[in-house]
N, C-alpha and C positions, 0 to 999 in steps of 0.2 A: 377083793375089789382093788383094780390099781387106783391110785392118786389120779385125781383130774388134772390137777395143776402140773406141770412139769417145770423145769429149770426157767422157762421164760412164758409162764401163761398156759393156757390151754390150747394144744394144736393137733392138727389131723388133716387128712386129705378132706376138702370142702365139699360137704353134701354127703358124706360118706361116713368118717370117723367124725368129724367136726358138723354137725347138722345145725339146720335154723333153728331146731327146737331146742337143743342146748344151749343155742345163744340167747334164747328167748327167756328161759329159766336163769341163765347168768345175769340178764338185764334186772330181772325180777331180783334176785338173789342181793345183787348189789346195792339195789335201792333200799331195800328192806336193812339191808346191815348198815349200809352208810348214812341213812334216813332215820335212824333211831333218835337224833338229838335234832332234827329240822323237821319242818311239816311237809315241804316238798321239795327233796334232794336234787341239786343240780348233778348232772353226769354229763361230761363231753365224751363224745365219741368221734375219734379219727380214724382214718384207713389209708391204706397204700392203694395202688392201682390194681391190684386183682379183679378177676372177672366177679368171683365171689364177694368181694369186699360191700357192695351194695345189699346183696341179699343178707348178710349177717349185721350191715347198720341197721336196716330195717326191722331184723328181729331183735336186735338188742333194744332199739327204740321203744318196741312194742312191749317187751318185759317192762322196759322202765317206765312207761305210761300205764301198764296194767297196775304196778305197784304205788303208782301216784308220784313218782319223781317226774322230772323235766330233762329231757334229752336234748342235747345242744348237739347237732352234726355239724362238724366242721368240714366233710368232705375229705379230699386227698390231702393229707398235711403231714409232713414228718413226725414220727414219733417223738421225738425231744420237744415240738410245739406242744403236745397235749400236757407233756409234764411241766412244761412253763405254765400254759394258759389256765391249767386245774388250779394251780396256787394263785396266780395273777388274778384269776375271777372269783377268786375263793370260793370255787365248786366242791363239792363233797368229795367227787372222785373224778378220774378219766380212764379212758377205754381204748385202746390202740387194736385194731383188727388188721394182723398182718402176719406173715410166717417170715419176716426178714430176708434172709439169702435163699430160700427155699424156692424149688419150681412154683409158678403160677398156681397149679392145681392143688396146693397144700395153701392153708391159711390157719391163723391164730388168733387169740383173744388175751389181751393181757390188760391189767389194772395197773393205775396209779392212785395213790391215795390223794387227799385235797392239799397236802403237802408236795406234791410233785413227785414223790418217791414210790418205788415199785413196793409192792406190798410183803410184809414179812411172812412168812410159811404158817404161822398161826392164824393170820388173818384168812390167807387162802383156806385153810383148813375151815373154819366156820363160813365163809361163802360156799364151800364144797357142800355142807352139811345142809345148807339152806337149798341149795339145787337139789340133792337128793330128796329133802321135804316135801321140794315143790311137786318133784316127779312122782312122787307117791300119791301125792292129793294136790291136783291141779285147782282146786277152788280154794286152798289156801292164799293168804295173804294177797288179797283182791282189793282194790281200791275201786270204789263204784261213786257214779253220780258226780257231783262238782267234785271230787276228791280224784277223779281221772286225770292222770298225767299227761303233759303235751311235749312237743318236738318243736324245736327251733333249729333252721338250718342258716348257719354261720360261716360258709367260707370264707369270708371277706378276714375273718379270725388270723389266717394265715399271714396278712399283713402286719398284725401285731408281731407276730413271731420274728418277720423279716428285720421288723425295726429295733426288736430286742437283741437281735442277734450282730445287726449293724453297728448299735450302741455298745457293744462289748470292747470294741478295739477302737485304738485312735488311730491305728496304722492306716497307710493307703497303700493300694497297689497299682498306682498310676505307673506305667512302663513295663508293667508284667503282662506275660500272657501265661494264661492258664487253660491247659485243656480239663474240661469236666465231665466223668462218665457219671449220668444220673439212673443206670441201670434199667430205664423207662419205668421208675417207680416213683416214691414219694417227694424227692429231690426235686424232681422235673420243673415243677415251678418255683419254690423258694431259692434254692441255692445259685441257679444263673442270676436272679435279681439279686441278691446279697453280694456275689462276686463283682458283679460290674456296680453296684453303687458304692464300693470300695475302690474303684476307679481301675479294676482289670479289665483287658482285653479277654474275653471268654471265647472258647471253641468248646460248644455243648455237643456232646455225643448222647444218643440213647436217649432223648428226652420226648419220644412220641408213644407213650404207653397205650396198649389197646386192650388190655385186660390180660392177654396171654404172653406177652414178650418181655415181664418183670424178669431180671435178672437171666435172662436167656443170651448166655454168652456175650455177657457185659457186666459190668459193676465191679464189686470189689472182689468178685470170687473169679475174674476174669480178666486178670491185671495184663496179660500180654496185649489185649486190645488198646489199653491206654498208654503204654508203653510205646507202641509203635507210634500210636497218635502224637505223644509228645516230641518224638523225633522228626516226624515228617511237617509238623506244623513250627517247628523249632522254637518250643513253649518252654518257660521257666520251670513249670509246673504241673503236675497231674494229679488229679483227685477223683479217685474212683468211690462212690457209694454202694452200700447193698439197699436192698430194696425199699426199707422203710427209713432209711435215712439216719439212722441212730450210729452211724459208724462210718468212717471213711479209711480207704489205703492211699498213700501218696508216692 
């Protein structure tokens, strides 16, 4: 049997290779694993703008609640925000729903520990074993009664990430014009706000996600777009993000 986790989480074409049923089991498995030392583990969930993101967010949250955990759904948010917030909020884990630079019809699920770092291979192997156990016997590891988990919706947490990023530098960008390509992805809200708060004049491209246009001839995999825009707008700098905003090219 092929390993469930690849180099960057669990990925596949949404609703075909990566299914909501698998996401549900991953949510249950994560709650069981990270909840060994706490009565109700808290797990953050963030996503990019793909049309399948809400489906997987709901499935993961259901799995977390089924095993007695608390899911905190942050909505569309950059991947590094989940890493930061998991540690800041003392959550047991964080989950990001994204397939990075891939087309909209792909998606993925990747985990962060409560320390804000990606999981080592041996932890992913333990999660995978739990997923297979749940698949064999769906009645295993179920919470009941007052132990059933809850979901909290906290898109406001993106503001805490914006505050954190802007606080990491004392530099100011007044007098600079920056072209920003958000790839119609997870950067579309946070990154223009951050740059403007630091004083830059910002020309924003591809910040109108519709669920299907993420990475579509834009972002860090199509630099010709931002190269042309930097020249046309006489800008000092161009920044192009990928779909989940965990990297950029300038």
